[in-house]
matplotlib code that plots the C-alpha trace (Angstrom):
import matplotlib.pyplot as plt

x = [15.1, 14.9, 15.8, 18.9, 20.1, 19.6, 21.6, 24.5, 24.4, 24.4, 27.3, 29.3, 28.8, 31.9, 31.7, 31.5, 34.7, 34.3, 34.6, 37.4, 38.1, 41.1, 44.0, 44.2, 46.4, 49.9, 49.9, 52.8, 53.0, 56.3, 56.8, 54.0, 56.3, 58.1, 54.9, 53.6, 50.0, 50.3, 51.3, 48.7, 46.1, 47.4, 47.2, 43.6, 42.7, 44.2, 42.4, 39.1, 39.1, 40.0, 37.0, 34.7, 35.6, 35.4, 31.8, 30.5, 31.9, 31.0, 27.4, 27.2, 28.5, 26.3, 23.2, 24.0, 24.7, 21.4, 19.3, 20.9, 19.9, 16.4, 14.7, 13.6, 15.9, 18.8, 19.2, 18.3, 19.4, 18.1, 20.2, 23.3, 22.8, 22.3, 25.5, 27.6, 26.0, 26.0, 29.6, 30.7, 28.7, 30.5, 34.0, 33.8, 32.6, 35.5, 38.4, 37.2, 39.3, 42.3, 44.9, 43.2, 42.0, 38.5, 36.6, 36.8, 39.0, 42.7, 42.2, 41.1, 37.8, 37.7, 37.9, 37.5, 40.0, 37.2, 36.5, 40.3, 40.6, 37.7, 39.1, 42.4, 40.6, 39.0, 42.5, 41.7, 44.6, 48.1, 49.3, 51.5, 48.7, 46.3, 48.6, 49.5, 45.8, 44.8, 47.6, 46.6, 43.0, 43.7, 46.0, 43.4, 40.7, 42.8, 43.5, 39.8, 38.6, 41.4, 40.0, 36.5, 38.0, 39.9, 36.8, 34.2, 36.5, 34.0, 31.1, 33.5, 34.9, 31.5, 29.4, 31.6, 33.8, 31.7, 33.4, 31.6, 30.4, 28.1, 24.7, 23.1, 20.8, 22.9, 25.4, 28.9, 27.8, 24.9, 27.1, 29.6, 26.9, 25.6, 29.0, 29.6, 26.2, 26.5, 29.9, 28.8, 26.1, 28.6, 31.3, 28.9, 27.5, 31.1, 31.8, 28.5, 28.8, 32.4, 32.1, 34.1, 31.8, 28.8, 30.7, 31.6, 28.0, 26.3, 28.3, 26.2, 27.0, 30.3, 28.5, 26.2, 28.9, 29.0, 25.2, 24.6, 27.7, 26.5, 23.0, 24.5, 26.3, 23.0, 20.8, 23.3, 23.5, 19.8, 19.8, 22.9, 23.2, 21.0, 23.3, 26.9, 26.6, 27.6, 31.2, 31.5, 34.7, 37.7, 39.4, 36.3, 36.2, 39.9, 40.1, 37.3, 38.6, 42.2, 41.0, 38.4, 40.8, 38.5, 37.9, 34.5, 35.9, 38.5, 36.7, 35.0, 37.1, 38.1, 34.5, 34.9, 37.9, 37.0, 33.4, 34.1, 37.0, 34.9, 32.0, 34.3, 35.9, 32.5, 31.3, 34.4, 34.1, 30.3, 30.7, 33.6, 32.3, 28.5, 27.6, 30.5, 30.0, 33.6, 32.7, 30.5, 33.2, 35.8, 33.4, 32.6, 36.2, 36.9, 34.1, 35.3, 38.8, 37.5, 35.3, 38.2, 40.4, 37.9]
y = [105.6, 102.9, 99.3, 99.6, 102.7, 100.8, 97.8, 100.1, 101.9, 98.6, 97.3, 100.4, 100.3, 99.1, 95.5, 95.2, 93.7, 90.3, 90.4, 88.6, 88.5, 90.5, 88.3, 87.6, 89.8, 88.4, 86.5, 88.3, 91.5, 92.9, 94.8, 97.2, 98.5, 100.7, 102.3, 105.7, 104.5, 102.1, 104.8, 107.2, 104.5, 103.9, 107.6, 107.6, 104.5, 106.1, 109.4, 107.8, 105.5, 108.4, 110.4, 107.4, 106.8, 110.5, 110.8, 107.5, 107.4, 111.1, 110.3, 107.4, 109.4, 112.4, 110.1, 108.5, 111.9, 113.3, 110.3, 110.2, 113.8, 113.4, 110.1, 109.7, 112.4, 112.3, 110.6, 107.1, 103.8, 104.9, 108.0, 106.1, 103.6, 106.4, 108.1, 104.9, 104.1, 107.6, 108.2, 105.0, 106.1, 109.5, 108.1, 105.3, 107.8, 110.1, 107.6, 104.6, 105.3, 106.9, 104.8, 104.9, 101.3, 99.9, 101.3, 99.6, 96.7, 97.5, 101.2, 101.7, 102.7, 99.7, 101.5, 98.1, 95.2, 92.7, 94.1, 94.1, 90.5, 89.4, 90.9, 89.2, 85.9, 86.7, 87.4, 91.0, 92.2, 91.0, 90.0, 93.1, 95.5, 93.6, 93.9, 97.5, 98.5, 96.8, 98.6, 102.0, 101.4, 100.5, 103.5, 105.8, 104.3, 105.0, 108.5, 109.2, 107.9, 109.9, 113.1, 112.3, 111.7, 115.0, 116.9, 115.0, 113.8, 113.6, 112.0, 109.8, 108.3, 108.1, 106.7, 103.8, 105.5, 104.0, 100.6, 97.5, 95.1, 92.2, 93.5, 92.0, 89.1, 87.9, 85.0, 85.1, 82.6, 84.9, 87.9, 86.1, 84.9, 88.4, 89.7, 86.9, 87.4, 91.2, 91.2, 88.6, 91.0, 93.9, 92.0, 90.2, 93.6, 94.9, 92.0, 92.3, 96.1, 96.0, 92.9, 93.8, 91.6, 93.7, 96.9, 95.8, 95.0, 98.0, 101.2, 103.1, 100.7, 102.3, 105.5, 103.6, 101.5, 103.6, 103.5, 99.8, 99.6, 102.4, 100.9, 97.5, 99.2, 101.0, 97.9, 95.8, 98.4, 98.5, 94.7, 94.4, 97.6, 96.0, 92.9, 94.1, 97.8, 96.5, 95.9, 94.3, 96.4, 95.3, 98.7, 100.5, 98.2, 98.4, 102.2, 102.7, 100.0, 101.5, 105.0, 103.8, 101.1, 99.6, 96.0, 95.8, 97.0, 94.3, 91.4, 90.1, 92.1, 89.0, 88.6, 91.8, 90.3, 86.7, 87.3, 89.8, 87.8, 84.6, 86.6, 88.1, 84.7, 83.1, 86.0, 85.9, 82.1, 82.4, 85.1, 83.3, 79.8, 80.3, 83.7, 83.7, 80.0, 79.0, 75.8, 74.8, 75.7, 73.7, 70.7, 71.0, 71.1, 68.1, 66.1, 67.1, 66.0, 62.7, 62.0, 62.7, 60.2, 57.3]
z = [33.9, 31.2, 31.9, 29.7, 31.7, 35.0, 33.7, 32.7, 36.0, 37.9, 35.8, 36.5, 40.3, 42.1, 43.3, 47.1, 48.4, 50.1, 53.9, 55.6, 59.3, 60.5, 61.7, 65.4, 67.5, 68.2, 71.5, 73.1, 71.0, 72.3, 69.0, 70.2, 72.9, 70.3, 69.0, 70.2, 69.5, 72.4, 74.9, 73.6, 74.2, 77.7, 78.6, 77.3, 79.3, 82.4, 82.0, 81.0, 84.0, 86.3, 84.9, 85.2, 88.9, 89.7, 88.3, 89.4, 93.0, 93.5, 92.4, 94.8, 97.7, 96.9, 96.7, 100.1, 101.7, 100.4, 101.4, 104.8, 105.5, 104.2, 103.1, 99.5, 98.2, 95.9, 92.5, 93.8, 92.3, 89.0, 88.9, 90.0, 87.2, 84.7, 86.0, 85.4, 82.0, 80.6, 81.7, 79.9, 76.8, 76.7, 77.4, 74.8, 72.3, 73.1, 73.2, 71.3, 68.2, 69.9, 68.1, 64.7, 64.7, 65.3, 68.2, 71.5, 70.3, 70.1, 70.1, 73.6, 75.2, 77.5, 80.8, 82.4, 83.0, 82.4, 78.9, 78.2, 79.4, 77.3, 74.2, 75.0, 75.2, 71.8, 70.4, 69.8, 72.0, 72.6, 76.1, 76.4, 75.5, 77.8, 80.9, 80.3, 79.7, 83.0, 84.9, 83.4, 84.3, 87.9, 88.4, 86.8, 89.1, 92.2, 91.1, 90.3, 93.7, 95.3, 93.7, 95.1, 98.6, 98.4, 97.5, 99.7, 102.5, 105.4, 103.5, 101.6, 104.8, 106.6, 103.7, 102.5, 99.9, 97.1, 97.7, 96.5, 99.2, 99.4, 100.7, 103.8, 103.0, 100.0, 100.1, 98.7, 96.0, 95.0, 94.8, 92.7, 90.3, 90.0, 89.1, 86.6, 84.8, 84.9, 83.3, 80.8, 79.6, 79.3, 77.5, 75.2, 74.3, 73.6, 71.3, 69.4, 69.0, 67.7, 65.5, 62.4, 60.2, 61.3, 60.8, 57.2, 56.4, 58.1, 57.8, 60.4, 63.2, 64.4, 65.2, 67.5, 69.3, 72.5, 72.9, 73.5, 75.7, 77.9, 78.1, 79.0, 82.0, 82.9, 82.9, 84.8, 87.5, 87.8, 88.4, 90.6, 92.8, 95.5, 95.6, 95.3, 94.5, 91.0, 90.3, 86.8, 86.6, 88.8, 88.4, 89.7, 92.7, 93.4, 93.2, 95.7, 98.0, 98.0, 99.0, 101.5, 102.9, 105.5, 106.4, 104.8, 101.5, 101.4, 103.0, 99.8, 97.3, 95.5, 94.2, 92.2, 90.3, 90.0, 89.0, 86.2, 84.8, 84.6, 83.0, 80.5, 79.6, 79.1, 77.0, 74.8, 74.2, 73.6, 71.0, 69.2, 69.2, 69.0, 67.5, 65.1, 64.5, 64.8, 66.6, 63.7, 61.2, 63.1, 63.3, 59.6, 58.7, 60.9, 59.3, 55.8, 56.5, 58.0, 55.0, 52.6, 54.3, 54.3]

ax = plt.figure().add_subplot(projection="3d")
ax.plot(x, y, z, "-o")
ax.set_aspect("equal")
plt.show()
């Protein structure tokens, strides 16, 4: 190809459209109540969280049952962590684009009230959608744990019901910190994987979105299972606690709400102000305005 041909081909190539951030979601968002896409997403969140609790809690109970009968058998902590991470990977892949919008933002695929809350703080979701998503997730989690209890009733009741508790030797403060840090890692990954600016720049990224999110769940479980059994998902903790319904499941249950919500809040603020540079942009705008008025 000659230099002239290359020049003509380059000139004829369509110019890449400049990127601009999508507008923030409306704060209240009551207009969404009349859209079928919202209810379709709610059904998907309910079903995905139900499936997540069924697989994850059944894995936990199965592992405890096997290891109780014979030491060093069963899937072990590594297998439990894989069950949680791989299930999230599969479910995010399946329902991430259920409403036809960007994956894991307003479309669905959260399967976790902490993720939903973090996206609300980042102005990716309206308040109405946030509240309804959390309700759907909690109901799905209760139903999923209920199925496990119905199938594995005796081991479910005798082996803790998969409920999250603070392990012996760890303080309340340490458990809370573990939940905050673990949820920060997860929600930080969700924001980074679904960043629309990255999606616009690298077209292959959306295909890979479920993978880093699933791996984030996996690595956090490896680190946190010995401390709290790993919550980082208030719906998962609530579903298991409701069906097990013993004192030890409720005693420190607040940790598995407060910790994840704090971690999600910090992750949303960190992504928005630091990684997306909005703090620097705001400061630069302030300095420019100040200089022009002098």
